[in-house]
SERO-4910 file (N, C-alpha, C, O; in steps of 0.05 Angstrom, whole numbers):
BEGIN
 pado doro    nc1    nc2    nc3   cac1   cac2   cac3    cc1    cc2    cc3    oc1    oc2    oc3
  Met    A    780    686   1370    781    691   1341    803    711   1336    808    730   1351
  Asn    A    816    707   1314    837    726   1307    826    746   1287    803    745   1278
  Ala    A    843    765   1279    834    787   1262    826    777   1234    808    789   1222
  Lys    A    839    756   1225    832    746   1198    803    736   1197    789    741   1178
  His    A    795    721   1218    767    711   1219    747    734   1221    726    733   1209
  Leu    A    754    754   1236    736    777   1239    732    792   1213    711    801   1206
  Ile    A    754    794   1197    752    807   1171    735    791   1152    719    803   1137
  Ile    A    738    765   1153    721    748   1135    692    750   1143    675    752   1125
  Ile    A    686    750   1168    658    753   1177    647    780   1169    624    782   1160
  Ala    A    662    801   1172    653    828   1164    648    829   1134    628    842   1126
  Leu    A    665    817   1118    661    817   1089    636    802   1081    621    811   1063
  Lys    A    630    780   1094    606    765   1089    581    780   1096    561    779   1081
  Met    A    582    795   1118    559    811   1126    554    833   1106    530    839   1100
  Asn    A    575    846   1096    571    867   1076    560    856   1050    544    869   1037
  Ala    A    568    832   1043    558    819   1019    528    814   1021    513    818   1002
  Val    A    519    806   1045    490    801   1049    475    827   1048    453    828   1036
  Arg    A    485    848   1059    472    874   1058    470    884   1029    449    894   1021
  Gly    A    491    881   1014    492    889    986    472    873    969    459    884    951
  Gln    A    469    847    976    450    830    961    422    840    967    405    841    949
  Gly    A    416    846    992    389    856    999    382    882    985    360    885    976
  Met    A    401    900    984    397    925    970    393    921    940    376    934    928
  Thr    A    408    903    928    405    897    900    377    885    895    364    893    875
  Glu    A    368    867    911    341    856    908    320    877    911    300    877    896
  Tyr    A    323    895    929    304    917    933    303    935    908    281    942    900
  Ile    A    326    941    897    327    958    873    314    944    850    299    957    834
  Ile    A    318    919    847    305    904    825    275    904    828    260    907    809
  Ile    A    265    900    852    236    900    857    224    927    851    203    929    839
  Val    A    237    949    860    228    976    855    227    981    825    209    993    814
  Ala    A    248    972    811    249    976    781    226    961    768    214    971    749
  Leu    A    221    937    776    199    921    765    172    934    769    155    935    752
  Ile    A    168    945    793    143    959    800    140    984    782    118    990    772
  Ala    A    162    998    778    161   1022    761    155   1015    733    139   1029    720
  Val    A    167    994    722    161    985    695    132    977    692    119    983    672
  Ala    A    122    962    712     94    954    712     75    978    712     55    979    698
  Ala    A     82    998    729     65   1022    730     65   1037    704     44   1047    695
  Ile    A     88   1039    691     90   1052    665     73   1037    644     59   1049    628
  Gly    A     75   1011    645     59    995    627     29    998    631     14   1000    611
  Val    A     21    999    655     -8   1003    661    -17   1030    651    -38   1033    639
  Phe    A     -1   1051    656     -9   1078    647     -9   1079    617    -26   1093    605
  Arg    A      9   1065    603      9   1066    574    -14   1050    563    -26   1057    542
  Tyr    A    -21   1028    576    -43   1011    566    -70   1024    570    -86   1024    552
  Tyr    A    -74   1035    594   -100   1047    600   -101   1077    592   -123   1088    592
  Gly    A    -79   1089    585    -77   1115    573    -93   1137    586    -90   1144    610
  Asn    A   -111   1148    570   -126   1172    579   -144   1167    603   -148   1184    619
  Thr    A   -155   1143    605   -172   1137    628   -157   1139    654   -167   1152    673
  Ala    A   -134   1127    656   -118   1129    680   -109   1157    686   -110   1166    709
  Arg    A   -100   1171    665    -91   1199    669   -114   1217    679   -109   1233    696
  Ser    A   -137   1213    668   -160   1229    676   -167   1223    705   -174   1242    721
  Gln    A   -167   1198    713   -173   1191    740   -152   1201    760   -159   1209    782
  Val    A   -127   1200    752   -106   1211    769   -109   1242    771   -105   1253    793
  Ala    A   -118   1255    750   -122   1284    750   -145   1291    769   -144   1310    784
  Val    A   -166   1274    769   -188   1279    788   -179   1276    817   -185   1293    834
  Ala    A   -163   1255    822   -153   1251    849   -135   1274    858   -136   1283    881
  Ala    A   -118   1283    840    -99   1304    846   -114   1331    851   -107   1346    869
  Ala    A   -134   1336    835   -150   1360    839   -165   1360    866   -165   1380    880
  Glu    A   -176   1337    872   -191   1335    898   -172   1337    922   -179   1350    941
  Leu    A   -148   1325    920   -129   1327    941   -119   1356    944   -112   1365    966
  Gly    A   -118   1370    922   -109   1398    923   -130   1417    931   -125   1441    934
  Gly    A   -155   1407    936   -176   1425    945   -190   1440    922   -205   1459    927
  Gln    A   -186   1431    898   -198   1444    875   -222   1429    865   -225   1405    871
  Ala    A   -240   1443    851   -263   1429    839   -253   1412    816   -236   1420    800
  Ser    A   -264   1388    814   -255   1369    793   -277   1360    775   -277   1338    765
  Thr    A   -297   1378    771   -320   1370    755   -313   1364    726   -321   1344    715
  Thr    A   -297   1382    714   -289   1378    686   -271   1353    683   -273   1338    664
  Ala    A   -253   1350    702   -235   1326    701   -251   1301    705   -245   1280    692
  Arg    A   -271   1301    722   -288   1278    727   -304   1271    702   -307   1247    695
  Thr    A   -314   1291    688   -329   1287    663   -310   1275    642   -318   1256    628
  Ser    A   -286   1286    641   -266   1275    622   -260   1246    628   -257   1229    610
  Ala    A   -257   1240    654   -251   1212    662   -273   1193    654   -269   1171    645
  Thr    A   -298   1202    658   -321   1186    651   -322   1181    621   -326   1159    612
  Asn    A   -318   1202    605   -318   1200    576   -295   1181    566   -299   1165    548
  Asn    A   -272   1185    578   -249   1167    570   -255   1138    578   -247   1120    564
  Gly    A   -268   1134    600   -275   1107    608   -294   1094    589   -291   1071    582
  Lys    A   -314   1110    580   -333   1099    560   -319   1093    534   -325   1073    521
  Ser    A   -300   1111    526   -285   1106    501   -268   1081    504   -266   1065    485
  Ala    A   -257   1076    527   -241   1052    532   -258   1027    530   -249   1007    519
  Val    A   -282   1028    541   -300   1005    539   -307    999    510   -307    976    501
  Thr    A   -313   1020    495   -319   1017    466   -295   1006    451   -298    987    435
  Glu    A   -272   1017    457   -248   1008    443   -241    979    451   -230    964    435
  Gly    A   -247    971    475   -242    944    485   -259    923    472   -251    899    472
  Thr    A   -282    930    461   -299    911    448   -292    906    419   -302    888    406
  Val    A   -273    922    408   -265    919    380   -246    895    378   -227    892    393
  Asp    A   -252    878    358   -235    854    354   -210    863    339   -212    872    316
  Lys    A   -187    860    351   -162    869    340   -145    845    332   -141    827    347
  Lys    A   -135    847    307   -118    825    297    -94    838    283    -94    862    277
  Leu    A    -74    822    280    -49    832    267    -54    840    238    -41    859    228
  Asn    A    -71    826    223    -75    832    195    -90    858    191    -90    869    169
  Thr    A   -104    868    212   -118    894    209   -105    916    226   -118    935    233
  Phe    A    -80    912    233    -66    930    251    -65    959    240    -70    978    255
  Gln    A    -60    962    214    -57    988    202    -84   1003    201    -84   1028    202
  Glu    A   -106    988    200   -132   1001    199   -141   1011    227   -159   1028    228
  Gln    A   -130   1001    248   -138   1008    275   -125   1035    283   -100   1036    284
  Lys    A   -140   1054    288   -130   1080    296   -144   1089    321   -139   1111    331
***
């Protein structure tokens, strides 16, 4: 093989590596967007549960955070049973 063929092979290998990195970045971005959506959708319940986990991992008592998580979970269940429609959007608070 001459130098020209080696350069072409090297360029193709770099293109494949770049493609793999681009795909990885896209996947990570999609996971981040999905995580943000989940936290926005489940709101206080998810935040309270994450606070409980963080407190427990930090070696702190998490009784108040656990109570808050339970109350937020109950509120979410109540809110989830409400029939929501576009024509009553302004009334929903």
